[in-house]
N, C-alpha and C positions, 0 to 999 in steps of 0.2 A: 535379541529377537528381531527379525527383519522388519516387522511392522510396528515395533514399539514406539509409542509416542512419549515425549518427555514433557511432564506436566509444567515445568518451569517455562518452557517455550509457549505452550498453550495458554498458560496463565498470563504471560506478558502480552500475548496477542489479545487475550480477553480484556486486559486493562485498556488496550488501545481501542477495542470495540466500545467500551464504556465511555471513553473520552470522545470518540467519534460521535456517538449518539448525543452526548452532552453538547458538543459544538453545533451539530446540525439542528438540534432542538432550539438552541439559542439563535442560530441563523434564521430559522423559519419564524420564530417569534418576532424577530426584528424585521424580517422581510415583509411580513403581513401586518406590521404595525401593532402587534399585541403588546410588546414590551420594547422600549427603546434601549437596545443593547449595542455596544461597540464591538462588532465582530470583525472589523477590519484593522484593529490594533489592540494593544494592551494584552490582558490576560487571555482573552478568548482567541486572539490570533496566535499567541504562543502555544495555546492548547492545540490548535489546528496543526501547527508545524510539528509539535511533539507527537501527535497522533500519527501523522503521515510518516515521520521519521521512524517511529517504532515499527509500523507495518513494513516499511521498506527494508530496514535493518534485518528484521526477522525473515524476510524473503531470502536474504543471503544466507543466514544461518540454516534455515530449513532446506535450502537448495543443496548445500554441501552434504547434509545428512542423507537426503533423498538420493543424490547422485552416487554417493559412496555405496549405499545399499544396492541401488539398481545396477551399478557397474559390476557387481559380483554375479549377477544372473543374466545380464543382457549383453549381446554382442555390440560392438561399437556403433554399427548402423542403427540397430534397434534402440540403443541408448540415445543417440542423437534425435531420432524420430520421436521418441517419447517426449522430449522437452520442447521440440518444435510443436507437436500437437498440443501439449499442455499450454504452452505460451500463446498459441493462436486461439485456443479455446477461451482463455481469460481475456485476450484482446477482443474476441468476439463479444464477450459480456460487456466490455467497455463500449463497443459500438451500439449495444442496446441502450446503454445510458446516454450515449450521444443522441440517438434517435428520440428518446423520451424527452430529454432536456431541450432538444431543438424544437420539438412540437409545443412544449409548454412554456419554455423560456428562451425564445430564439435569440434574444439580445445577449445572453450570457451562457449559451449552451456549452456543454463539455466536449471539447475536441480531443484532447489528449490528457485525460485525467489519470487517477491512480490505477484503475484497472487496465487501461491501455498501457501504462508504464510497466506494471507488473508483468503483463503478457510479453511485452518486448524484452524486459529484463530476463525472463526465464529462457527466451530464445537465445539471448546473448551470453548468459552466464556460463554455458559449457565452454566457451572460448577462453575463459579465465580460470576454470576450475582446477587445472593442473598446476597453477602457480602456488608457491608456498606463501605463508602468511605475510612475510615481509614484502614480497613482490606485490601481493594483493593490496597492501597498504599504500605502497608507492603508486600503484595504478589508481587507487581511490583518490589520492591527493591530486593526481593529474586530472581526473574527471572533475573534482571540486574546483580546481583552478580554471579549467576550461569553462565550467559553468559560470564562474564569476565574470569571465570575459564575455560569454554569450549574453549575459544579462544586460550588458551595455550596448548590444547590437540589435538594431531593428532590421527586419528582412521580410521576405514573402511568406505566405501561409504554408507552403510545402516544407518549410524548415521548422515548423512548430515543434516537432518531436525532438529536435535538438536543443530547443530553448531560444531559438531566434524567431521573432514574430513581428508583425506590423505594430506600429506605435499605438494604433487604436484597438488592439486586441484585448478583450476581456472574457473571462470564463469563470464559472463557478468553481472549477477544479482544474488545475493545470500542474502537471508533474512531468516535465521534460527529462530526457535522458541525461542532459547536462544541467545541473550537477548531480542529480539524484542517483544515477547508477553508481556513483562513487560510494554511496552509503550501502548499496547492495554488496559492493566489494569488501567494505568493512565487515559486514555481517558474514561474508564468506570466510574472511580471515579468522574471525572469532570461531566460526564453525570448524575450521581446520584445527585450530588450537585446542578447543574444548570438547569437540565431538569428532575426534579422529576416526576415520573409517566408519562414520555414521553411528558411533557408539559414544555414550557419555564418558568423558575422560576424567570425571571426578565423581565423588560419592557424596550423597547427602546422609546426614546422621539420622534423618527421620523420613517417614513416608510423606506423601503430599499432604500439607495441612488442610484441614476441613474448610477453612476460610477461603482457600484458593480454588476449591473445586468448582464453584459457580463460574469463576473467571475462566478456568480451564474449559468448561463446557462452552462458554461464549467463544473462546479462541478456536475450538475445534469446528465451530459452525460460523466462522466470521464472514465467509462469502455469502451464505444464505441470509445472515443478518444484515449485511450491507445492502442487499436488494430489498429487504423487508422493512427496514427501520424507517425510511423516509415516508412511505405510505402510512405507516402507523402514526408517526408524528403529525402528519397532515390531517389524518382522520381525527386525532385528539384535538387539534386546533379547531377543526370544523365543528366538533361537538361542543367544545368549551367556549369558543369565541367565534361563532358562525358569522357574525357581522364583519369580522376581519377578512373573511374570504368571500364576502359578498353573498352570504347565504342567509343572513338575518333579515 
């Protein structure tokens, strides 16, 4: 079916939604002094990296499925425009996050966070989609190595998107193309191997388990939840610990 969704992908994205909410709740509790939590190291920092990695890996998997299906019904020009429009739309959502965080948290506002990254990655992914899985893995290793190099380099603000930034740079969320696009390429390789031509290349012995259905629901609405969850967390803190936000 052209529009068929695969529950295992939605459920994996749903798990990332849960861990995202968990980390951001912990971050907000620490930021407002409600609970002293170590969000810059240890388990919570690893949870943040795992969450971002899952979302980004699934961008690659989902892209190969979408591209294979779309290529059967769209001409090359329309196919290219589809992903340029989609990428720029998501990048635009990232700019909304930039504006909001700049207004409320100007010292650590988000310049090139995960939505900016995903938007840019969707625009770039068609340049690599025709590579086979082995070449995609080689390309991903090159991006990862390049990211390791750029992490040691300081430079001007216009290179933030590459992973090069001033020594004084701080941000609540920073996901540069180097090395993270390498993980998108890994996802694309997995997509080519296990979802060839946009179809599941393996079979499950059972239907979607009932326990995964709530996760699949979250995964299908991850972008909406991304925008909604922080206001909900902050509202909960304001109600339960108003003094922490200067409301008591």
